[in-house]
N, C-alpha and C positions, 0 to 999 in steps of 0.2 A: 878544328880537331881537337881533340882533348889530349890530355897529357899522356894518355896511354895508347892512344891511337884508335879508339872506337868511338862511335857516336851514339848519343842517347837523347832521347826525348821523352818527357813526362808531362802529365797535365792533370789537374786536380780541379774538382767542381764539387762544392757541398752547398746545401741549403738547410738551414736551421730555422723552423718556426716556433717561436715560443708564444704561448698564449698566457696570460697572467690574469687570475681573477682575485680580486680583492674582495673579501667577504668581510662585512662588517654586520654587526648586530646592533640595531637602535631600537630601542623601545621594548615591548612585552612580545617576543615571538614564541613563547611556550617551548623554548628550547629546541626549535626546529630550525635548520638552517639547510637551504637547498641550493647547491651551485650547479652550475650548466644551463644548457639551453633546451628547450623543448621537453623538459621534465614534467611528468605527471606525478602529482602528490595525492595520496588518497588517505585521509584520515578516518579511522574507525574506531568504535568502541568494541569491536568484537563481539557485537550482539549482547553486552552487558545490560543495557538499559531494557531491551526486550525480556531478557532473562529476569531481570530484577521485578519487571512488571508481572511475569507469570509467577514469580515467587510470592509477590505481595498477594496476587489473587489467590493461589494456594493457601496462604496464611489466612486470609480472609473467609475462605471456604472452610477451613478447618475450624477457626473460631466460630463461625455459624453453626457447624454440626456440633461442636462441643456445647454451645449454648443450648441448641435444641436437646441434646441428651441430658443436659442438666435440668432443663424444664420438665421432660420427660419423667426423668427420676423423681423430681419434686412432685409432679402431679401423681404419679404412682404412689408416693409415700403418703400423700394426703388422702387419697382413696383409701389406701390399707388403714390409715388412722380413723379416718371416717366410718369405713366398714366395721372396725373394732368398737368404735363408739356406738354405733347404731345396735350392734349385737349386744353391747353391755346395757345400753338403754332397754331394750326389749326384755333382756334378764331382769332387770330391776323391776320393769312393769309386771312380769310374771310373778316375782317374788311378793310385790306389794299385792296384787290380787289374792294370792294364795293367803297371805297374812290376814288381809281383810275378812276373807271367807273364814279362817281359823278363828279370828277375833270375834266374828258374829256367833259362830258355834259355841265358842266359850261363854260368851254373853248368855245365850239362851239357856245353857247348862247351868249357870249361875242363877238366872232369874227362877228356873225350875227348883233348883236347890233351895233358893230362898223362899219360895212359895211352900215348898214341902216342909221347910223347917218352921216358917210361921204358922203354919195349920196342924203342926205335929204329925205330918204324914197323910192328912186328910186330902191334900190336893191330889197326892198320887193315887189314893182309895178312890175318890172322885172319878179321876180319868179312867180307872179301871172298871168302875161300875157303869160309866157312859158307854165304854167299849162292849161291856156284857149286854146292857140293855139294847143296843143297836143290833147286836147279833141275834139276841131272843126276839126282836120285833121282826126281824127278816125271817127267821124260823117260822114264826107264827103265821107271817104272811105266805109263805110257801106251804105249809100245811093246809091253810085256808084254801088256797087255789086248787090244790090237789085234791082235797074233799069235795069242792064244788065241780071238779071236774069229773070225779068218779059218779057223784049223783047224777049228772046229766046224762 
């Protein structure tokens, strides 16, 4: 019996499980440490490589399109210059032909003037006499034909 006349009984039961993991880093682990058992670790670039490949392809496509545009612009500029050159060349040919014709006419006039001057105007008179004789000859022929027709 106890001191104060009552009886008591107590019992205690406890269990403590302590698991200790010692994690140590040895070598190049890229800053990743995983503790525990049956863990699944997934490393991902979050699609960075695929996206960078798409970006590189887009850059190549853009560069190709830009190069095509530059080539087309250059070809257009060359065609414009060539068209202007051809037009200018044709204009020069036309001017040269007209000048040649004008020079020939002026040369003929100078020859005629020189002949007239050297003959004292006789070459002009001779040309006029030739034209009058031709006209008179045609007139006589027409009269003879008309008279012959009337007589028949």
